[in-house]
C-alpha positions in Angstrom: -104.7 -176.0 9.3 -103.4 -174.4 12.4 -106.3 -174.1 14.5 -105.7 -171.4 17.4 -108.7 -170.6 19.7 -110.7 -167.9 17.9 -111.4 -164.7 19.7 -114.8 -165.0 21.5 -115.5 -161.3 20.9 -115.1 -159.3 18.1 -112.2 -157.4 17.1 -114.5 -154.1 16.9 -117.9 -153.7 16.1 -119.1 -150.5 13.5 -121.8 -148.4 14.8 -123.8 -145.8 12.7 -125.9 -147.2 10.4 -129.4 -145.8 10.5 -131.1 -149.5 9.9 -131.0 -153.4 9.4 -127.5 -154.2 7.8 -128.7 -156.2 4.5 -125.3 -156.3 2.5 -121.7 -156.3 2.8 -118.9 -156.0 0.8 -114.8 -156.0 0.9 -113.5 -154.4 -1.9 -111.1 -156.3 -4.3 -108.1 -153.9 -4.2 -105.4 -155.4 -2.3 -104.2 -152.4 -0.3 -107.8 -151.2 0.6 -109.2 -151.2 4.3 -112.3 -150.4 3.3 -115.8 -152.1 4.0 -119.1 -151.0 2.0 -122.4 -151.7 3.7 -126.1 -151.5 2.8 -129.2 -151.0 4.7 -132.6 -151.5 4.8 -133.2 -147.3 4.8 -131.4 -147.1 1.7 -128.3 -146.0 2.7 -125.0 -147.0 1.3 -121.9 -146.9 3.9 -118.4 -146.6 3.1 -116.2 -147.8 6.1 -112.9 -147.0 6.6 -111.7 -150.5 9.3 -108.6 -148.6 10.8 -110.8 -145.6 11.9 -113.6 -147.6 12.1 -115.5 -144.6 11.2 -117.8 -143.8 8.0 -115.9 -142.1 5.5 -119.2 -141.8 2.8 -122.6 -142.2 3.0 -124.7 -142.9 -0.6 -128.7 -142.1 -0.7 -130.0 -142.7 -3.9 -132.4 -145.5 -3.4 -135.5 -142.8 -2.2 -135.3 -144.7 1.5 -135.9 -148.4 -0.4 -133.7 -151.3 1.3 -130.3 -151.9 -0.4 -129.8 -155.7 -1.8 -126.5 -155.6 -3.3 -123.7 -152.7 -2.8 -120.1 -153.4 -4.7 -116.9 -152.0 -5.6 -115.2 -151.9 -9.5 -111.5 -152.1 -9.1 -111.6 -148.2 -10.5 -113.5 -147.7 -7.5 -116.5 -146.8 -8.4 -119.5 -148.1 -6.5 -122.5 -150.3 -7.8 -125.7 -150.1 -5.5 -128.8 -152.2 -6.2 -132.5 -151.1 -4.5 -135.6 -152.5 -3.9 -137.2 -149.3 -5.6 -135.5 -151.3 -9.1 -132.5 -149.1 -10.0 -128.7 -150.5 -10.0 -127.0 -146.7 -9.4 -123.0 -146.5 -10.5 -121.7 -144.1 -8.4 -118.5 -142.0 -8.4 -116.7 -140.7 -5.7 -114.3 -137.7 -6.2 -113.1 -135.0 -4.5 -115.8 -135.3 -1.8 -118.3 -135.4 -4.3 -121.2 -138.1 -4.5 -122.3 -138.4 -8.0 -124.7 -141.3 -10.0 -123.2 -141.5 -13.4 -125.4 -144.1 -14.6 -128.8 -146.1 -13.8 -129.9 -149.2 -15.1 -133.5 -150.2 -14.2 -133.5 -153.7 -13.0 -136.5 -155.4 -11.5 -136.8 -156.6 -8.2 -139.5 -159.0 -7.4 -137.4 -160.5 -4.3 -134.7 -160.4 -2.2 -132.5 -161.7 -5.0 -128.9 -160.1 -4.7 -126.7 -159.0 -7.9 -123.6 -160.5 -8.6 -121.0 -158.6 -10.8 -118.5 -160.6 -13.4 -116.0 -157.2 -13.4 -113.8 -158.6 -15.9 -116.2 -159.9 -18.2 -118.2 -156.9 -17.8 -121.2 -158.8 -17.1 -123.9 -158.2 -13.7 -126.6 -161.1 -13.4 -129.7 -160.4 -11.2 -133.2 -161.7 -10.7 -135.8 -160.9 -14.2 -139.3 -159.9 -14.5 -140.9 -163.3 -15.4 -141.3 -165.7 -12.1 -138.4 -167.4 -12.5 -136.6 -165.6 -14.7 -132.6 -164.4 -14.9 -131.0 -161.8 -16.7 -127.2 -161.2 -17.9 -127.1 -157.2 -18.3 -123.6 -156.0 -20.3 -122.5 -153.2 -17.8 -120.8 -150.6 -20.5 -123.9 -151.2 -22.7 -126.0 -151.0 -19.7 -128.5 -154.0 -21.9 -129.7 -156.9 -21.2 -127.9 -159.4 -23.0 -129.6 -162.8 -21.7 -132.7 -163.9 -20.4 -132.8 -167.3 -18.8 -136.2 -168.5 -18.2 -136.3 -172.3 -17.0 -139.8 -173.0 -18.2 -138.8 -175.0 -21.5 -135.7 -176.4 -19.9 -137.0 -178.0 -16.4 -139.7 -180.2 -15.9 -141.0 -178.8 -12.8 -141.3 -175.1 -11.4 -138.4 -173.8 -9.6 -140.0 -170.3 -8.6 -138.3 -167.4 -7.4 -134.5 -166.5 -8.0 -133.3 -166.4 -4.3 -129.8 -165.9 -4.8 -127.0 -166.0 -7.6 -123.5 -166.2 -8.4 -120.7 -166.6 -11.2 -119.1 -169.2 -10.8 -116.8 -168.6 -14.2 -117.1 -166.4 -17.2 -119.4 -169.7 -18.6 -121.5 -170.4 -15.8 -123.5 -168.8 -13.8 -125.4 -170.5 -10.4 -128.5 -170.1 -9.1 -130.8 -171.4 -5.9 -134.6 -171.1 -6.4 -137.6 -171.0 -4.2 -138.6 -174.8 -4.9 -135.1 -175.8 -3.4 -133.0 -177.0 -6.4 -129.6 -175.3 -7.6 -129.4 -175.1 -11.2 -126.1 -174.0 -12.9 -126.4 -172.0 -16.2 -124.2 -172.6 -18.9 -124.4 -169.0 -20.3 -122.5 -169.8 -23.5 -125.2 -172.3 -24.6 -127.6 -170.1 -22.7 -128.9 -173.8 -21.1 -129.1 -175.6 -18.1 -126.0 -177.6 -17.6 -127.1 -179.1 -14.7 -129.9 -179.1 -11.9 -129.6 -180.4 -8.1 -132.8 -180.8 -5.9 -130.9 -179.7 -2.3 -133.9 -178.8 -0.2 -137.3 -178.8 0.5 -137.3 -175.2 1.1 -135.8 -172.3 -0.5 -132.6 -172.4 -1.3 -131.5 -168.8 0.7 -127.5 -168.4 -0.2 -124.2 -169.8 -1.2 -121.2 -169.4 -2.1 -118.6 -171.2 -4.3 -114.8 -171.7 -4.8 -113.6 -171.7 -7.9 -110.0 -173.0 -6.6 -111.8 -176.3 -5.4 -115.2 -176.6 -7.1 -116.7 -176.7 -4.3 -120.1 -175.0 -3.0 -121.8 -174.4 0.3 -125.5 -173.8 0.5 -128.0 -172.2 3.4 -131.6 -172.9 3.1 -134.4 -171.8 5.5 -133.9 -175.3 6.5 -131.6 -176.5 9.5 -129.1 -177.9 7.4 -126.2 -176.6 6.0 -125.2 -178.4 1.8 -121.5 -178.5 0.8 -121.3 -180.1 -3.2 -119.1 -179.9 -5.7 -119.1 -179.1 -9.7 -117.7 -181.7 -11.9 -115.3 -179.3 -14.6 -115.8 -181.5 -17.5 -119.7 -182.0 -17.5 -120.7 -179.2 -15.1 -122.4 -181.7 -13.0 -123.3 -180.7 -9.4 -123.2 -183.4 -7.0 -124.3 -183.0 -3.4 -121.1 -183.9 -0.9 -121.6 -183.1 2.9 -125.1 -182.4 4.9 -124.3 -181.0 8.0 -127.4 -180.5 10.7 -127.4 -177.2 12.3 -128.7 -176.0 15.9 -131.4 -173.7 14.6 -132.9 -173.3 11.3 -132.6 -170.5 8.7 -129.0 -169.4 7.1 -129.1 -166.0 5.8 -125.5 -165.9 3.7 -122.5 -167.9 3.7 -118.9 -166.8 2.9 -115.9 -169.1 1.8 -112.8 -167.6 2.5 -110.1 -167.1 -0.2 -107.8 -170.0 1.4 -110.6 -172.7 1.0 -110.0 -173.8 4.3 -113.0 -172.3 6.4 -116.7 -170.8 5.7 -119.0 -168.8 7.7 -122.7 -168.8 8.2 -125.1 -165.8 9.3 -128.2 -167.5 11.4 -131.7 -166.1 11.8 -130.5 -167.0 15.6 -128.1 -164.1 15.2 -125.1 -166.2 15.6 -122.1 -166.6 13.1 -120.9 -170.1 12.8 -117.7 -171.1 11.4 -116.9 -174.8 9.6 -114.1 -176.6 8.3 -114.8 -176.7 4.5 -113.8 -179.9 3.8 -116.0 -181.8 5.8 -117.9 -179.2 7.4 -116.4 -179.6 10.9 -117.9 -177.2 13.2 -115.0 -174.7 14.4 -116.6 -172.1 16.0 -119.8 -169.9 17.3 -119.6 -166.6 17.4 -122.0 -164.7 19.7 -122.4 -160.7 19.5 -125.3 -159.5 17.6 -128.8 -159.2 19.2 -131.1 -159.7 16.1 -131.0 -162.0 13.3 -127.6 -162.2 11.4 -128.5 -161.0 7.8 -124.8 -161.1 5.7 -121.7 -162.3 6.4 -118.3 -161.7 4.2 -114.5 -162.8 4.4 -111.9 -159.9 3.5 -108.9 -160.7 2.0 -105.9 -160.7 3.5 -105.5 -156.9 4.5 -101.9 -155.2 4.7 -103.2 -152.9 7.4 -104.0 -155.7 9.7 -100.8 -157.5 9.4 -102.3 -159.4 6.0 -105.0 -160.9 8.5 -108.5 -161.9 7.1 -111.1 -160.3 8.5 -114.5 -161.5 8.8 -117.4 -159.1 8.9 -121.0 -159.8 9.8 -124.2 -157.2 10.0 -127.4 -157.7 11.6 -130.8 -156.5 12.2 -129.4 -155.0 15.2 -127.9 -152.2 12.7 -124.1 -153.2 13.8 -121.3 -154.9 12.0 -119.1 -156.9 14.0 -115.7 -157.4 12.5 -113.8 -160.9 13.6 -110.0 -162.3 12.7 -110.5 -165.9 13.2 -108.5 -168.7 12.2 -105.4 -166.1 11.1 -102.8 -168.6 12.7 
């Protein structure tokens, strides 16, 4: 990998959020230069990265914090708040309309995940360790994944989750376990106890079948998924300077991974061996979220890295684009 020295300052900073940034999302549209953010006071903002300004504000959760804000390929926006509602928004000719709402339990800070091509959305459930899968079109629960009958030890609440494929869903639990659910068989395919403390976040590269987990501990962990039997194997641990990782993001080329730390720092690692590459310092409070974009035509097909913080700012970086 060509490794030019990363810029020590953000490319630019987005200001204007009313409260702490809780989530970020780059739309999957290849020609999009937009960024979607959610905050602790219940607002979803859509930012134009070229003008560096807010182009839309969606406020439909009664002041309750936003856990997840996503976009669909048709341009509709999904927002899930701590009010227990998943709102689907249509934005057209200056109008902002909630076209549908699904009631989704909110027992923790676990974010939803959307697998749009299969019309599925995964979220935490009502029972302590339950995860639910919804059909977006029907707006109904299609599966309830409850580990009590399949796992010998209590897992606690789901803390993070992500679709690994159309068949597999990964869930990080309060007891420090990563569990892979086989959705076709409706059973646990494999489980790995990674930490003593909760798994706070993870990301996964389908191309490399490799994942990265972060925790309240001072350790970042990589793992691999065996395609034949869906078993998870721990690969590498690396000790961090300070404990607490809020979110991790793997760049789509599979070369680097970024972490958002409770110590306000963003850290960049090589994915293959978790080699530390850079520490990015801008935020003055805990970093809550971090996301890589796809290559953006409006930015010379560079990848951008966006990070949101308790300080209400979103920093946007351009690193390792050589």
